[in-house]
N, C-alpha and C positions, 0 to 999 in steps of 0.2 A: 498858026506855029510850027514855030520848028524842032524840030526830033533831038531831044538832052547829048553835046554835047561835051561842050564845054562855057559853066555858064558863068562862076569865079574861081578866087584860089582864095578870096579870102572872106569867108559872110562872117557877117554879125549874128543873124539868127536863120533858123531856121524851124521849119515846124504846119503844120496839118490847119485846115483854115478851114476844109470842109471835108467829108469821106474818098472824095478822089485830088486832093490839091493841095500841094504844097508853094507851100511862100518859102523863101527865099532873098533875105536883102545883106546891100553888100556893098561895097561905092562902085558896082557896077549899074545897080538899079533893083528894084522891089522883082522878083519873078515868081509868075503859078508860076509850078508845074504837075501839071497832069502825069500820077500814081499810074495810071493802067496804059497810057499811051509811050506815057514816057514827050510827051513834049512837052515845049515851055514858048512861054512868052512873056511879055517884060510891058506890063502894069505903071509902072510908071519908074522912069529915069533922070536924073536931076545931077549935067554932067558941074564938075566937081564940087558934088555937096553931095557925102555916102547916106544912106537911105538905114540905120541902126535899129531900127527897130518893128516893131508892131503889135497890136490886138486884133484881136476876131472878140467884137461883139454884135452878138445879134447876125443882119445882115453886112451890119459893116468891115468897114477895116480897116482901125485907126494906123496910119502909116505916118513914123516919128525918122526925123533926117541926126543930123550932127552938124550943124549949122543954118539950115534955111527953111524949120519951123515943120507942121506938122502937115497931116492930109485928110483928108478920109475919101475913100474907096467904098 
């Protein structure tokens, strides 16, 4: 994980996925940011496609894109 400096200038959605992590959906991908350490990692990145939304359901994270379908993490 990298220290948070710059993830995106155009987030489509942000929200907590658990007590310590915020997910940020953007055209750069879906990033998980640890709110305690300030570090982040991209769990999904699709060149030429934007990740527009996500939904946390139990232990699953449903990820919706603009033009590339959906993914389950």
